[in-house]
N, C-alpha and C positions, 0 to 999 in steps of 0.2 A: 504494500499498499503505500511505504512512503516515495518508493521510485515514482509511480503513478500520480502523485497528488502532486509534491516537486515540481513534476514535469509541466502538471497541466497546469499549473500556478504561473510559472516562466513562461508559458506560451501564452497565454489569455490576454487578448486584445483590451478588455475592458480592463483588468489591473495594470495593465502597460500604462497605459494614457489616467492613470491615476497616479501612475510613477513607479509603481513594482517594474522595472526595466530587464534587467538580469539577474544573474546567480551572485551577486554583490548584495540584492535586497531579499533576498532570501537564505536565511539562514539553519541549521539543521542544529540546534542546543546549544550552538557558539553565543555564551555570554559574554566574553571580555574582547571580543574584537571589535572596533569601530567600525560604523558601517553608515553606510548613506542613506538618505532620510527619502522618503520613509522605507520600512522595512517590515517584514513579517519573520520572525522566529519562530520556528513550529519546535513544539516540544510535547514530543509522543508519551504515553505513560505505559502501564503495565500492560503487558501483553496476556492473556488471559486462551486458554485452550477452549474452543466452540464444548458444546454440550455432547455428551454420547459419540466421542470419536470424531465426528466433523474434522474435515480438514484447514475450515475455517478458523480462525481465531478474533478474538476480538479483543480492540484496546480503545485509547483516547487520545484524541489531539489534542491541543490549546494552541492557537496560530495567535501569540502575543503580536498583535501590528503596534508597529511605533514611528512616530514622526515629532516633528522639532515643534518646540510649545510655542503654542496658538492658541487652537481652538482643534476640537476633535469632528472638525467636519470631512476630510477628508480620510481619518482614520475609518468614521463611521461608514461611509462609502465604501471604502476597500472591504471591511465586515460584511456590508449587506452582499457584495456582490461574491465575495467568499461562501456565503450561504446558498446562493444559485450554484455555484460553481464545484463547491464539492459535492453536495450532493447527486449533480451529473456525470459524477464520475463514476457511478453503480454500473456495474458491466465492462470496467474498461481491465485491460491488463497488460503487464509489462513483460519483460522475459521472465520474471521469477514471481510478481508480483500479481494482485488482481484486487478489487474492491466489489464487495457483495451486498455490503448494504451501511446506511448512514444516515446519521439522526443529529441534527441538531441540538444542542441542548442548552444555548443560551449564553448571550454575551455576559463579560463584566464591566465592572463599573468604570470611570474613569480613574485613571493612576497617573503618578509620576514616578519616573525612571528617573533616578539621582546617579546612578552610575554611567547609562549612555545618555543624561542628560535630555531625556525627551517625556514626551505624555504617550500614554500608553492604555490600550485596552485590550481583551483577548476574547475569540471567541473558541467555542466549546464545542468539541463534537465525539460522538461513542460511533466508532467501526467496526463493519466486519468485514476481515476477508483474509488474503495473505502476507504473512510479515517475513517473507523466505529472507 
């Protein structure tokens, strides 16, 4: 699922128009590197096996969207787009990954990140699929 979702985010023209333009704008768990603004930090949760021996696995994804301090308008627009994009990936496969189910479980509050000197909000998802 990781590769499918990251590739789709980077290829999405609506996100590109909002400033998510290349790989420097989508991080996978790196919390120490300086990044251009805006950027998305994808944080994957614990992976649980599917019940009854199915091949699918369940995990959570938190997409932290950061931007320069000002207002949350662009962050909110990126989160709205992710709410459309990520569920649309159901059925897509990569060499070793696939996405079988997606549930958006809500967006977080307006926060300030002193380490990155940004404002941020997060979108939360539960996913089923492959994490090979």
